[in-house]
N, C-alpha and C positions, 0 to 999 in steps of 0.2 A: 509427856508422851513423845516417844521417838517416832517421827513421821516416816522413816525409811520403810518402804513396803506397805504402808497403810493404804487403804482404799477409801476414797472420799467421794461423796456426792455433794455438789455445790449448786444450789438453785440460783437463778439469776446470774449465771457465770459468763455471759458473753461480753460483758463490759464492766467498768466501774470496779467497786470493791470486790465483787464476786470473781471477776477476771483476775484481779491482782492476787487474791487469795489462792486461786487455782495455780497461778504462775509460781507463787512462793512455795506452795506445797510440792509442786513438781520438782522444783529445785532441791527440795529436801528428800526426794526419792519416793514420794507418794504416787499412786495411780489415781487418776481423777476422771469423773464424769461431770460435765456441766450441763445445765438445763436452761431452758428459756422458751419463749413463745415464737421466736423468729429464726427459722432454719437457716437463712442466709447469714445472719449475724453469727450464729452458733458455728457454722461451717468455717467462716472467716476466722473466728477466735481460735478454733481448734487448729486450723492450719498454722497459726502463729504459735500456739502453745506447744505444738508437737516438737518444736525445737528444744523444749525443756524436758520432755518426758512423755510417758504414756497417758494419753487423754482422749476421751470420746465424748460425744454429745447426745442428748435426748431433747427433741423438740416437743414440748408439751406445756400446758397451762396448769400450774400447781394450784391455781385457784379453783379448779374443778375436780370432782371426785375421779373422773376418768383420766384427767391429766396427772393426778397424783399417782394412780395406779400404774399408768404407763411409765411415769418417771422412775418409780421405785423398782418395778419389775425389770425394766430395761437396764437400769443401773446395776442391779444384782446380777443379771446375766452378763453384762459386760465386764464387771469387776470380779465376779465369782464370790461375792460377799460384800459386807460393808463394815467399815471401822469408824467412819466419820460422816456425819450429816451436818452440812452447813446451810442453815435456813437464812438465806441472804435476799431472795427475791422480794421486792417491795414496790409499793406505789405511793404516791403523794398527790394531794390537791389541796393547795393553800387557799386562804380566803376566809371571809366571814362565814359563819356556820349557816346563817339564813340564806346566803347566796350559793351555798354548795348543794347541788342537786342530790337526791337520794341515791341515784346510781353511783355517783362518785363516792359517797359515803360508804355504801355497801361494798364497793370494790376495794377500798382501803381496808375495810374489816375482813373481807375474804382473803386478800392477798397478804396483808401484813400480820394478821393474827390467826384466822381459821386455818389457812394453809400450813403454816409451820407446826401448829398443834397437831393437825391431822396427819401430816407427813411424819412427824416424830413418832406419833402413836403407831403408824403403820410400819415404821422402820425398826421399832424396838426389838422384834424377834431376831432380826439379822444383827443388830448391834449387840444384843446379848450373847449371840452365838460367837461374836468376835472375842469376848472376854476382856478386851482392852479398848474401849470405844468412847466416842465423844459426840455430843451434839453441840454445835455452835449456833446461837441465835444472834443475828445481826439486827440490833434495834436502832436507837438514835439517841443523841444527846438530849433531844427534846423529850425523851421519856424520863429524864432526870430533872430538867428544868423546862417546863412547858412555856412555849412562846405564844403570844396571841396570833390568831389567824391559822393556827395548826391544831385546833381542838380535837378533831377526829384522829389525825395522825398521832398526836401526842397520846391520845387515849389507847389506840391500838398498840403502839410501840411500847408504852408503859405496861400494858397488859401482857405483851410478849415477854418483857423483862420479868415480870412477876411469875408468869408461867414457867420460865426457865429456872427461877430460884426455887419454886416449889418442886419442880420435877428433879432438880439436882439433889434435893433432900430426900425425895422419894426413892431415888435410885442409888443413894449413897451406899457404898459397900457392895454394890451388885455389878461392878465392872463397867458401868456407863456413867461418864462424867458429863456435866452440862456447864457451858460457859456462855457468858453474855457479852456482846461487843456493843459499845455505845460510841459510834463515830460522831464527830462533829460535822461542820460543813466540809464536804469533801468534793474535789473536782471530778465529778462524774456526770454522765449524761442526764441523770435525774435532776441535777442542779442547773442545767443550762437554761431553763425558763425562769429561774429566779434572778432578780436583779439586786438582791440584798448583798451588800459588800461589807467591808471591815468597819465602815462607819456605823453599821447597824449590829455589829458583833458577829458577822458571818465571815470569818477568815478561813478560806478553803485551803485544805492540805491535799497532797496527792493521794490517790487511792493506795499507792504502793506503800505509803507510811502507815496507813491503817492495816494493811496486810502484814507488814513486817511486825507490828506490834501484836497482831493476832497470833502469828506464828510463834513469837517469843512466849506469849502467854500460854499457848497450847503446850509448848515444850516444858513449861514450869508448872503445868497442871493448875493454872490460875482460875479464879472464879469469874473474873470480869476484866474487860479492857475499856478504860474511859479515856477518850481523846479530848484534846483541848487544853491540856497543860494546866498551869497555875491559874489562868483566867477562868477556866471551866470549874476547877476545884473551889475557887472563891465564890463563884455563882451558886454552886451546890450548897456550900455552907451558908450563904446569905439566904437562899431559898428555904433553908431549914430553920435558921435562927431569927430572920427578920423578913418574912415574905412580903410584908407591906412595902419595904424599901425596894425590893425587886419589882413589885407592882408599879411603884412610882417611876422606876427607870423605864420600864415598858411603856408606861403612859406617855412619857415624853417622846418615845420613839414611834408611837402608834401611827401617826399620819404617814411618816416616811416609810415605815415598815409595811403598812397596808398597801401602799402603791408599789413597793419593790417586789412584793410576793403575789400581787394580784393575779398574775398569769402563770404562777409556778404550778405546773401540772405535769405528772409523769405516771400515767395509769395504763 
């Protein structure tokens, strides 16, 4: 896909990966609307992004039906149509399942899985009208290799990945492509409350690197973007061929990992 002149809606676009994707798309000549829950953060982000191109924002919570309706209707009005939907907004709460309260579990399900599904469903008429459109679902490397203390997060992100795979095949040949992005540990506000570092396998890369890989994949009409390089590829292979070996590796890391992610929360 050539991004010049394309109209994109990016959820969770005021910071992190969403902001970086918005910046990269603007540099390619796209028009962008970013969304989020915090008007002040969105306004600040837009002021910076306007140095790159045409961008507006919508303050709404995509985890709610009213928020999704406001997001899509406002974006369509501001852009005059829609060519790209980037489902990037997400939330996480790490820790043992029995220590995670129901409200936190339900928030992850609503934000990370239900919202992208429902927003994609609502956006399909506009995307079909484009004739050359794209849905990008930003999941997580944990959807490919699930780590302990992220049971719900891994579940919803893996669910979003399989949703995208199925929808891609459902829409194949109809002018709407679907691509899945699997970031690894990324230096974003979502990761600030996590103390897991390289010694535990959490090597953070800049959000701009994830965005650059995403843009390259969009231009190549790729199916997926998997970050983490050779180390992640080896873990994926080991998880498929000898999952017990990976279980053992995580068992050795469990005490340190439990402590490092105990306060990891961004909901």
